[in-house]
Backbone bond lengths (Angstrom), bond angles and torsions (degrees), N, CA, C in turn:
res aa  C-N    CA-C-N  psi(-1)  N-CA   C-N-CA  omega(-1)  CA-C   N-CA-C  phi
1 X - - - 1.446 - - 1.529 108.78 -
2 X 1.360 118.58 137.59 1.465 120.85 179.03 1.524 111.27 -59.12
3 X 1.338 117.75 152.64 1.464 121.01 -174.77 1.520 114.21 -66.01
4 X 1.332 119.65 -19.53 1.453 119.37 -177.54 1.531 112.00 -99.03
5 X 1.326 117.77 26.25 1.450 122.68 175.07 1.525 108.85 -119.25
6 X 1.321 116.59 147.09 1.457 122.64 179.15 1.525 107.65 -122.55
7 X 1.317 117.72 138.46 1.455 122.15 176.52 1.520 108.63 -107.79
8 X 1.333 116.11 129.87 1.454 122.56 177.79 1.523 108.15 -108.81
9 X 1.336 116.67 135.50 1.458 121.42 177.42 1.520 107.19 -127.22
10 X 1.316 116.25 126.18 1.454 119.38 179.21 1.514 110.44 -172.01
11 X 1.318 117.06 143.64 1.460 122.67 178.31 1.529 111.61 53.48
12 X 1.334 117.44 31.82 1.448 120.74 178.73 1.512 114.55 78.62
13 X 1.339 118.11 5.81 1.464 122.32 -178.34 1.517 108.62 -111.66
14 X 1.306 115.74 133.77 1.458 120.86 175.81 1.519 107.25 -110.17
15 X 1.319 116.75 127.28 1.459 121.63 -178.98 1.518 109.03 -131.66
16 X 1.318 116.18 135.71 1.459 120.84 176.37 1.517 108.24 -116.29
17 X 1.307 115.95 132.11 1.461 120.70 179.51 1.519 109.10 -134.65
18 X 1.315 115.62 151.65 1.458 118.67 178.75 1.521 109.24 -75.73
19 X 1.316 116.08 136.56 1.454 122.96 -178.97 1.526 109.00 -98.82
20 X 1.338 116.75 106.36 1.464 120.98 177.10 1.523 107.91 -100.16
21 X 1.298 117.13 119.42 1.453 119.58 176.27 1.520 108.24 -85.44
22 X 1.304 116.52 154.54 1.459 120.77 -174.71 1.523 113.98 -67.64
23 X 1.298 118.16 -32.02 1.467 121.17 -177.04 1.524 111.63 51.95
24 X 1.325 116.45 34.40 1.462 121.39 -174.30 1.530 112.36 -55.38
25 X 1.322 117.19 -33.97 1.468 119.64 -178.87 1.528 111.99 -68.36
26 X 1.334 118.21 -15.29 1.463 121.53 178.93 1.529 112.80 -100.93
27 X 1.329 116.90 -3.36 1.462 121.24 -179.53 1.526 110.42 -78.30
28 X 1.326 115.19 154.21 1.468 121.95 -179.17 1.527 109.65 -124.20
29 X 1.338 117.66 156.56 1.462 120.01 -178.43 1.532 112.76 -67.83
30 X 1.329 114.31 138.39 1.460 121.96 167.24 1.519 104.84 -95.77
31 X 1.319 116.31 107.63 1.459 122.37 -175.32 1.525 110.07 -80.03
32 X 1.336 116.20 143.96 1.465 120.92 -179.08 1.516 109.88 -121.15
33 X 1.329 115.58 132.61 1.454 121.65 175.40 1.516 109.82 -130.33
34 X 1.333 115.53 160.13 1.467 119.92 178.91 1.518 109.43 -141.60
35 X 1.327 115.56 134.97 1.457 122.76 174.91 1.523 106.78 -111.95
36 X 1.336 116.50 105.15 1.458 121.42 -177.55 1.514 113.59 -64.45
37 X 1.332 117.47 -34.95 1.458 120.74 179.04 1.514 112.56 -66.41
38 X 1.313 116.06 -38.31 1.470 121.30 179.83 1.528 111.63 -92.59
39 X 1.340 117.63 -5.99 1.468 122.46 -175.29 1.526 110.05 50.67
40 X 1.335 116.50 56.11 1.457 120.66 -175.62 1.517 112.12 -136.19
41 X 1.329 115.59 127.92 1.462 121.98 170.94 1.518 108.34 -91.27
42 X 1.324 115.91 142.01 1.461 122.32 -176.45 1.523 108.34 -134.31
43 X 1.337 116.45 134.64 1.463 122.13 -178.34 1.519 109.08 -129.37
44 X 1.323 116.55 137.71 1.461 121.97 179.20 1.526 109.43 -155.36
45 X 1.313 116.26 158.48 1.466 120.50 172.83 1.523 110.60 -100.35
46 X 1.323 117.31 -1.13 1.460 122.47 -177.42 1.526 110.82 -98.61
47 X 1.332 116.36 116.36 1.467 120.48 177.26 1.523 110.56 -62.12
48 X 1.335 117.59 -36.98 1.468 121.39 179.27 1.529 110.70 -65.93
49 X 1.326 117.09 -40.08 1.466 120.26 179.04 1.527 110.59 -66.96
50 X 1.333 117.39 -39.11 1.458 120.31 177.50 1.522 110.34 -66.76
51 X 1.322 117.13 -41.77 1.468 120.89 177.97 1.526 110.40 -59.75
52 X 1.330 116.90 -41.13 1.462 121.32 177.29 1.531 110.92 -63.87
53 X 1.322 117.38 -41.38 1.462 121.14 178.38 1.528 110.64 -62.89
54 X 1.321 116.92 -37.33 1.462 121.85 179.28 1.527 110.80 -70.64
55 X 1.323 116.74 -49.27 1.468 121.22 -174.94 1.533 112.80 -74.00
56 X 1.314 117.09 -41.18 1.457 120.29 -172.29 1.532 114.04 -97.17
57 X 1.327 117.44 -30.81 1.466 120.05 -173.10 1.525 113.78 -118.06
58 X 1.336 116.56 11.77 1.464 123.32 173.00 1.539 115.18 62.46
59 X 1.325 116.55 33.57 1.459 120.35 172.85 1.520 108.67 -80.14
60 X 1.314 116.66 152.80 1.456 123.19 171.48 1.519 107.69 -107.27
61 X 1.317 116.49 134.78 1.460 120.06 177.39 1.518 109.38 -70.47
62 X 1.318 116.70 134.89 1.456 121.97 175.37 1.523 110.67 -114.93
63 X 1.341 115.85 19.05 1.459 120.69 175.56 1.513 114.04 82.64
64 X 1.321 114.58 -159.24 1.462 121.44 -178.88 1.524 109.44 -88.25
65 X 1.329 116.09 123.79 1.464 120.77 178.71 1.523 111.15 -78.79
66 X 1.335 116.12 -36.27 1.467 121.96 -175.11 1.516 108.13 -173.43
67 X 1.318 116.11 -177.33 1.460 121.97 171.90 1.524 108.31 -112.99
68 X 1.336 116.06 134.47 1.463 123.34 179.47 1.523 107.58 -132.53
69 X 1.290 117.07 -174.90 1.460 120.72 178.86 1.520 110.55 -112.26
70 X 1.322 115.55 143.33 1.456 122.17 175.85 1.519 111.78 -90.03
71 X 1.311 116.47 3.65 1.471 123.19 178.69 1.531 106.60 -143.49
72 X 1.315 117.04 163.88 1.460 119.33 -178.78 1.526 110.16 -81.36
73 X 1.326 114.66 88.23 1.467 121.92 176.56 1.530 108.56 -67.77
74 X 1.335 117.77 157.26 1.466 120.31 179.54 1.528 111.90 -53.27
75 X 1.319 116.26 129.71 1.458 121.74 177.58 1.511 115.47 84.80
76 X 1.333 118.80 -1.41 1.463 120.86 -178.98 1.526 111.08 -97.83
77 X 1.331 114.32 162.88 1.462 122.28 177.94 1.527 108.39 -130.91
78 X 1.337 117.85 159.51 1.466 119.61 179.19 1.529 112.00 -65.83
79 X 1.323 115.62 143.52 1.463 122.68 169.01 1.521 105.30 -104.37
80 X 1.336 115.72 105.27 1.463 121.56 -176.39 1.521 110.68 -82.23
81 X 1.335 115.80 148.44 1.467 121.33 175.73 1.517 108.79 -122.00
82 X 1.322 115.45 136.16 1.460 122.01 175.20 1.525 107.75 -133.90
83 X 1.326 116.34 153.74 1.468 121.35 -177.36 1.517 109.92 -129.97
84 X 1.332 116.11 132.22 1.458 122.86 177.53 1.527 107.02 -104.43
85 X 1.350 118.40 104.60 1.467 120.05 -174.18 1.530 114.85 -65.18
86 X 1.327 118.90 -32.71 1.474 120.22 -179.01 1.523 111.63 -65.68
87 X 1.330 116.98 -40.83 1.464 120.15 -178.61 1.528 112.21 -100.26
88 X 1.332 116.99 -2.82 1.471 123.12 -177.58 1.527 110.97 55.34
89 X 1.338 116.44 43.02 1.464 121.39 -178.45 1.519 111.03 -108.00
90 X 1.325 115.57 128.17 1.465 121.17 170.07 1.526 107.50 -94.52
91 X 1.318 115.91 133.60 1.461 123.49 -175.91 1.523 108.49 -125.07
92 X 1.329 116.75 133.85 1.465 122.45 -176.87 1.526 108.90 -125.58
93 X 1.327 116.34 135.17 1.458 121.08 179.81 1.525 110.33 -153.86
94 X 1.316 116.01 153.45 1.465 120.42 173.24 1.525 110.61 -95.18
95 X 1.319 116.80 -3.36 1.463 121.46 -177.94 1.525 110.60 -93.38
96 X 1.319 116.30 113.72 1.466 119.98 177.90 1.531 111.37 -62.53
97 X 1.351 119.79 -42.45 1.469 119.15 176.82 1.533 112.68 -61.84
98 X 1.336 117.91 -37.78 1.464 120.77 178.47 1.526 110.51 -66.41
99 X 1.325 116.73 -42.82 1.468 120.81 176.19 1.527 110.31 -61.23
100 X 1.340 116.85 -45.86 1.465 121.13 179.98 1.521 111.68 -61.26
101 X 1.334 117.71 -39.25 1.460 121.53 177.44 1.528 110.97 -64.52
102 X 1.331 116.70 -42.54 1.466 120.36 178.88 1.526 110.73 -61.01
103 X 1.325 116.74 -39.32 1.472 121.60 -179.88 1.527 110.58 -72.67
104 X 1.304 117.08 -45.95 1.469 121.48 -174.44 1.528 113.08 -74.72
105 X 1.340 116.90 -39.12 1.463 119.97 -170.60 1.524 116.46 -115.79
106 X 1.326 118.48 -14.94 1.465 119.99 -173.05 1.521 114.00 -117.48
107 X 1.317 117.78 7.47 1.456 121.19 175.29 1.514 116.25 80.73
108 X 1.325 117.75 14.80 1.462 120.45 178.34 1.523 110.16 -84.54
109 X 1.331 115.50 151.36 1.462 122.56 172.19 1.524 108.19 -102.02
110 X 1.313 116.51 134.73 1.460 121.72 178.24 1.524 108.95 -71.28
111 X 1.323 117.67 124.52 1.462 121.88 178.45 1.527 112.03 -113.15
112 X 1.331 116.94 17.46 1.457 120.69 173.66 1.513 114.36 83.62
113 X 1.314 114.62 -155.56 1.464 123.06 -176.64 1.523 108.87 -104.25
114 X 1.325 116.49 126.58 1.463 120.88 179.76 1.528 111.35 -88.17
115 X 1.319 117.02 -23.90 1.458 122.07 -179.60 1.513 109.24 174.16
116 X 1.325 115.98 -170.65 1.465 121.50 -178.71 1.517 109.02 -127.46
117 X 1.340 116.02 134.64 1.459 121.87 -177.68 1.531 109.19 -134.50
118 X 1.317 115.71 169.27 1.456 120.69 178.79 1.532 109.96 -82.98
119 X 1.339 118.50 138.74 1.462 120.56 177.64 1.531 112.92 -78.64
120 X 1.328 117.02 -18.42 1.461 121.69 178.13 1.528 108.38 -143.07
121 X 1.320 115.40 164.88 1.464 120.77 -175.73 1.525 111.23 -64.25
122 X 1.316 116.11 132.40 1.463 123.27 174.36 1.524 107.94 -138.68
123 X 1.298 115.96 156.88 1.466 125.56 175.33 1.520 113.32 23.94
124 X 1.296 118.11 -109.56 1.465 122.23 -173.14 1.530 113.00 -100.24
125 X 1.327 118.26 23.24 1.465 120.77 -178.12 1.527 111.46 -79.19
126 X 1.329 115.12 160.35 1.464 122.72 177.13 1.528 108.24 -130.87
127 X 1.345 117.41 155.20 1.462 119.30 -179.62 1.526 112.12 -69.99
128 X 1.326 115.40 142.28 1.465 122.51 170.68 1.523 105.38 -102.43
129 X 1.341 115.71 102.03 1.459 121.54 -176.28 1.526 110.26 -73.51
130 X 1.331 115.35 139.48 1.469 121.51 179.65 1.526 108.85 -115.88
131 X 1.334 115.17 130.46 1.460 121.69 178.92 1.520 109.68 -134.48
132 X 1.333 115.25 161.78 1.466 120.97 178.08 1.517 108.44 -141.10
133 X 1.336 115.61 136.89 1.456 121.12 176.11 1.525 107.68 -105.91
134 X 1.349 118.18 107.89 1.461 120.26 -177.22 1.528 113.69 -68.14
135 X 1.329 117.84 -20.40 1.466 120.74 178.89 1.528 111.06 -79.65
136 X 1.327 117.36 -47.54 1.469 120.45 -179.02 1.526 112.30 -92.65
137 X 1.347 117.20 -4.23 1.472 123.28 178.37 1.530 111.40 57.75
138 X 1.335 115.82 48.34 1.463 121.35 -176.62 1.519 111.21 -125.06
139 X 1.324 116.50 130.83 1.459 121.95 168.94 1.527 107.95 -89.53
140 X 1.327 116.15 138.57 1.456 122.49 -176.61 1.525 108.43 -134.72
141 X 1.337 116.32 135.93 1.462 122.81 -176.94 1.520 109.08 -129.04
142 X 1.325 116.74 135.31 1.458 120.78 178.47 1.528 110.42 -153.18
143 X 1.323 116.22 154.18 1.466 121.49 173.10 1.526 110.43 -97.20
144 X 1.318 116.72 -8.24 1.454 122.71 -175.36 1.531 109.85 -88.36
145 X 1.329 116.39 111.40 1.466 120.57 -176.75 1.525 111.82 -63.26
146 X 1.325 117.66 -36.92 1.458 121.64 178.14 1.534 110.43 -64.43
147 X 1.336 116.28 -41.94 1.464 120.57 177.84 1.530 110.42 -64.92
148 X 1.323 116.86 -40.09 1.474 121.51 176.50 1.521 110.00 -60.60
149 X 1.337 116.94 -45.71 1.459 120.77 -179.32 1.521 111.82 -63.32
150 X 1.328 117.73 -41.67 1.463 121.09 177.34 1.522 110.63 -62.57
151 X 1.330 117.00 -44.65 1.468 121.25 -179.36 1.525 111.41 -61.54
152 X 1.336 117.03 -40.14 1.464 119.67 -176.98 1.527 112.65 -83.37
153 X 1.326 117.90 -28.31 1.460 120.01 -177.02 1.521 113.72 -89.91
154 X 1.357 117.70 -26.13 1.471 118.40 -175.17 1.526 115.03 -130.67
155 X 1.324 118.75 -15.40 1.468 120.06 -174.36 1.530 114.06 -108.98
156 X 1.316 117.78 5.23 1.458 120.97 175.03 1.518 116.28 85.46
157 X 1.324 118.05 8.99 1.465 120.62 178.41 1.526 110.27 -83.00
158 X 1.317 115.52 148.57 1.458 123.26 177.04 1.528 107.28 -112.38
159 X 1.319 116.86 132.81 1.458 120.81 179.27 1.521 110.33 -68.21
160 X 1.331 115.82 132.25 1.464 121.87 175.51 1.527 110.88 -115.45
161 X 1.323 116.30 20.58 1.457 120.45 176.76 1.513 113.29 92.16
162 X 1.319 114.64 -151.96 1.462 122.07 -177.94 1.519 108.49 -111.66
163 X 1.324 116.29 124.25 1.469 121.56 -179.56 1.523 110.83 -70.96
164 X 1.311 116.56 -30.41 1.457 122.85 -177.95 1.513 108.18 164.81
165 X 1.316 116.00 -166.80 1.460 121.01 -178.04 1.522 109.55 -123.67
166 X 1.317 114.81 134.67 1.460 123.01 -175.02 1.526 108.45 -126.51
167 X 1.300 116.38 175.94 1.460 120.76 176.26 1.522 108.72 -97.48
168 X 1.331 117.54 140.95 1.464 119.71 -179.76 1.523 111.28 -70.72
169 X 1.310 115.17 154.56 1.468 121.81 178.42 1.508 108.72 -77.09
């Protein structure tokens, strides 16, 4: 059996599951910015890209949203970023078909991979909640359940589920 698999035996049932370690020491910050004039949340792992967004495009830094990987760690998938210039919306998804649809049919530009996250809960990961505001045309992502609840209950955002699982800051 490969070294990253664990076998469980109990009640007469044998189960084998892949063991994904958190690798928290290798994770990097997913930086969050917001431009109130454009009603747009922006996420990147590049400090230089965030600095450019702040200096050139009037974003405000909102700190570290979560920890992600800058490489494809075991068990992780790409977190794709796309940008819709007409609505100034940044959109993030782990689904390649969803990203492709946004680019092909919804006017988004493909901006590549921002980082790598888990597609399902593992070890010490937390959900990255995904929301959308149809009035301001903004996608918003947070690991903070209270912030998610405020956004959906008072700020006009609609829950779109969980984008994936990340490591807490």
